[in-house]
C-alpha positions in Angstrom: -2.5 12.1 -11.1 -1.4 15.9 -11.2 -2.7 17.4 -7.5 -3.3 20.9 -7.6 -1.1 23.2 -5.5 -3.2 24.9 -2.6 -2.0 27.7 -0.4 -1.5 25.2 2.6 -0.2 21.8 1.7 -2.3 18.7 2.2 -1.1 16.3 4.4 -2.7 12.6 4.0 -2.2 9.3 5.9 -0.4 6.8 3.6 -3.9 5.0 2.6 -5.9 8.0 1.6 -2.4 9.5 -0.2 -1.8 6.1 -2.0 -5.3 6.1 -3.4 -5.2 10.1 -4.4 -1.5 9.9 -6.2 -2.8 6.4 -7.6 -0.1 4.1 -6.1 0.0 1.4 -3.7 1.1 2.2 0.2 4.0 -0.2 -0.4 5.2 1.8 -3.4 4.6 4.6 -0.9 6.7 3.1 1.7 9.3 1.9 -0.5 10.2 5.3 -1.9 10.3 6.9 1.5 12.3 4.1 2.8 15.2 4.3 0.0 15.0 8.3 0.3 13.3 9.3 -3.2 10.7 10.5 -0.8 12.5 13.1 1.8 11.4 13.3 5.2 9.6 16.7 6.2 9.2 17.9 2.3 7.3 14.7 0.7 6.2 12.9 4.2 6.6 13.4 8.4 5.1 11.8 11.1 2.2 12.5 13.0 1.2 11.8 16.4 -2.3 11.4 17.8 -2.0 10.2 21.5 -0.1 6.8 21.0 -0.6 6.5 17.6 1.6 7.1 15.2 0.7 7.7 11.4 2.9 8.8 8.3 1.5 11.8 6.2 2.1 12.5 2.9 2.1 15.8 1.1 0.2 15.6 -2.0 1.7 18.7 -3.9 4.9 17.5 -2.8 5.2 13.9 -3.7 2.5 14.8 -7.0 5.7 17.2 -7.8 8.5 14.6 -7.5 6.9 11.8 -9.3 6.0 14.0 -12.3 9.5 15.1 -12.2 10.6 11.0 -12.5 7.9 10.4 -15.0 6.9 13.7 -16.7 4.9 13.9 -19.9 7.6 13.2 -22.1 8.4 9.6 -20.8 4.6 9.0 -20.9 4.3 10.1 -24.4 7.6 8.3 -25.6 5.7 5.1 -24.2 
C-alpha cells in the first residue's frame, strides 16, 4: 500500500504500521533486525514511562518498500 507523504512524518506503533503497510509485524521486525529498515529513518524507539515501543515512519517505509518492489516488478509478475 502506498502511503501519501505529509508535511510531518506519520509515526505509528508496529501493530498499526503493519496494517497500514499491508505487512505482518514479523516482516517489519525482520526487516528492521537485518538492516533493510534503518534506525531513525524508518523506525525509532518511543518511550512512554516504563513502556518502550517501536514506531515506524509510514511514509519512509512505504517509499523504501516501493523502491524494492516497484510497479515494474509488479507488472512483470
